[in-house]
N, C-alpha and C positions, 0 to 999 in steps of 0.2 A: 519628612517627605510623605505626602499622602499617596494613596494607591493610584489615583489618576496620573499624578506626576511620574510615579514609578513605571506605569505602562508606557508612557512616552519615552522615558529614559531607556527602557528595555528595547523598545522598537528601534530607536536610533542605534543602540549598541549592536543589535542583530542585523540591521540592514546597512549600517555604515553610511547612511545618507538620510537627509530630511525627506527626500522624495520617496524613498523606499519605506520609511517609517510612516509617512502620510498614507501611502497605499495600504499598508497593513492595518492602520488604525481607522481608516475610512474618513480622514479629515484632509484639509488642504495643507500644502507644504508650509505656507506662511504661519499657520497655527502651530505646527510642530516647532518651527524655529522660535516663535515667541515663547512657547512653553519651556524649551530648553534654556533660553536666555534667562527667563524668570526663575527657573530652578537653580541655575548656577548663581544667580544674584542672591536668592534666599539662603543658599548654603555658603555664600562667600567663598566659592571654590570654582575652579575651572575643571569641568568633567571631561570635556572633549577637546582634542586638537583638531582644528579645521585644516585638512591637508588637501592636496590636489587629487588624492585618491579617495577622499571621503572623510568621515568623522572617525577619529581614533581616540580611544580612551587614554586619559592621563593616568598617572599613578593613583591619584585621588579617585578618579572615575572607576578604576579597576577595583579599588576597595569598596566603593559604593555598590558596584555590580554584585558582589557577593551578598551583601545585605538585601539588595532589591530582589535577587533571585529567591532568597528565603521568604520575602514578602509574597512573591508570586506563588510559591509552593503552598503557603498558608492560605492564600486567597482561593486557589484552586481546590485545596482540600475542603475548605468551608463550602464552596459552591457544589462540589460533588456530594458532600454529606447532606446538604439541604435538598438537592435533587433526588437523592436516594430515598427520601421520605415522601416523595411526590407520588400519590396514588391515582392521579388523574390520567385518563387515557386521551390525552391531548398534548399537542406541542411537537417539537422537532427532535428527531433522533438522527445523529450524523453517523454514517456508516462508511468505512474505508475498505476497499477490496481491489482486486485486479479486474481488468476489463473482461477477461474470459469468465471468471466466476460471477461477475455482475450480470452478464448476458444469460448464462445458463441457470443461475440459481437466485441471485439477489433480486432481479427484476420480477421473476415469478413470485418470490416471497413477498415483495412489496405489493404486488397485485392482490394477493390473498389478504395481506394486512389491511389494505384499503377497503376491501369488501367487509371486513369485520369491524375495523376501527377507523372510520373515515376522517376523524379529527387528528390522527397521528400522521405527521408528515415526515418522510425520510429524505434526508439530504445525502445523496450517494456520491462518493468520490472514488472513481475507478482509475487507478494509475499504478505505475511501478513504485512510486514514492510511498514509503511507509509513514503514515501520520502518527503523531504521538497521542496516545490515550491519556498519559499522565498530565500532559499540558492542555487537555480538553480540545485537541484538534479533531478528535473523533470520539464517539461514545462506544462504538462497536467496530471491531476490525475482523475481517475474514481473510486470513493469510495462509501462506504455505510454510511459515516458520513459527515456532513456538517461542514466545518472549521469555526472558529470564527475570523480568521485573516481578518481585514477590507481591506487589500491590495489584497485579493484573490476574484475572481469572481466565484460564484457557481451557477450552473443551475441543477435543478432536472430533471433527464432523465426518471426515472420510480419510481413507488411506488407499491410494490407487497405485498399482504397478505402472511403471513407465515403459512403453514399448516403442517399436519402430513402425512408422506408418507412411503410406503414400496413397495418392488417388489412383483409381483404376486407369484413368487416362494416362498417368505417368507410366504405369506398368505396361500398358499397351504400346507405348512408344519406346521404352528403354528395357523392358524385361525386369526380372527379379534379380537383385544383387545376390552374389554368392558369398556365404559366410567364409571368412578368412581372406577375402579378396581385397580388403581395405577399401571397399566401395569403388573399385576400379571401373571407370566408364560411367559413373553415376553422378547425378546432381544432388547436392545436399542443402537442406534448409536448417539453420541453427539459430538458437536463442543468443542474441548478442552479448548479454552479461556473462553467459557461460563461455562464450568464445574468448572473452577478455580475461576470464579468471582461471582458465585451465591451460596448463602447459601441454599435456598430452591429451588431445581431444579425442573423444570416442562417442559413438552412439550405440547404446546397449552393449557397451564394452568392446565394440569393434573400432579400431583406430581408423581415422579418416584419411590416412596417408595418400591414397590414390584417388580419392573422390574430389569433386570440385564443389566448393562452397559457392552457391549462386545467390544466396540471400542470407543476411544476418539481421534478425528482427528484434525490436526492443521490447516486445510484449508477447505473452503466450498466445493471445488471440491472433496477432499477426502471423505467428508461426502456423497456427491452425488454418488460417485463411489461405496462406501460401501453399500449404500442403493440399488443401482442397482444390486449389486452382491448377494443380498438376505441376507445380514448379520444381519439386524434387522430393527427396526422402528426408524424414525428420523424426525426432524423438519427442513424444508427448504422452501425457497420462492416457492409459488404456480407455478409461471412461470417456475422455474427450474424443479420442479417435473413433470409438464406436458411435458416439453421438453425432459425429460429422459424417458418418458413412464411409470412412476411409478403410483401406485394406491394411490389415496388420501383417507385417513381414516378420519372419523368424519368430513366431509366437512363443517358442521355447525360451527366448531371451528377453530379459528386462534389464533396466538400469539398476545398478546395485542399491541405490537409495530410492524408496518409493516416494510418491508425491502425497504429502499430508496436507489436509486442510484444517485449520484451527479457527475457532471462533473465540475472540478475545474481547473482554470488557474490563472496566475498572471495578474493583471490589465494592466501592461506594455506590456504584450505579446499578448493580445487577438486580436490585429489587425495585427500582423505579418502574412504575406501571408501564409507561410507554416503551421503555427500553426492554423490559421483560416481554412485552407483546411482540416486538420486532425479533428478539432472540428466538421466541417460540416458532415464529413463521420461518426463520432461516433454518432452524434445526429440522423442521418438518420437510422442507424441500430437499434436504440432503439425506433424509431417511431412506435407507435401502440402496444407496449408491455405492456402497462398499466400504468395509472397514477391516 
């Protein structure tokens, strides 16, 4: 099996359909179907069962998948090593981050990068989904979690306490909450993944028992914008609250865990000139924001 066939095979495995594989590979569905049929014919084996729910691996297909994944890792390792020797300040660097960090830090960093190195292009992905650096889905990630993969190099850019904030317009309408009141009589804005993962919900260690959750948002930027609109009270990094001009409530209180920001890249890519240039600009915009 050559690498081109292996890529088609992997795409069908992961998407469970010809249409999904075609979208990932950037080809038409008929081409993927022909490649799968030709691959099975060349191997004299049935790799997939065609079911009403999509393509499912046969026992032979599952055995093939293990070998093809090894091929993928070797191909990606080779690609990273070759790119790591590239000293040209030109080409594309893929960066993954959150929408909030993208607006406050990554876009200013890209502007500085463009002024210095106009031939380096940044492809910025801002979402809650964490892209894989090991699979070359991104070259650099700016995240609030530190990875445990030993092949990835992580550098902490900032550490911010997390506090309680509201807009002045909200305070004018509802007043200040009283510590120990469990937010009685107040509207609350929360981060949706936090809402789903926690049994005993708190904001800066205050239980939410008597408050009313009026909005659950899927991203940190949406939480910040909701607070700025006067929708309610919420918990965000102190740096973000100050940047948005919000009023900090109960400044003596913070969430037990701070908000860390990590810059992550693959060990094989950290010396590539264009990747290094992007890293330097990202580090510069975070300098002095708190650690």
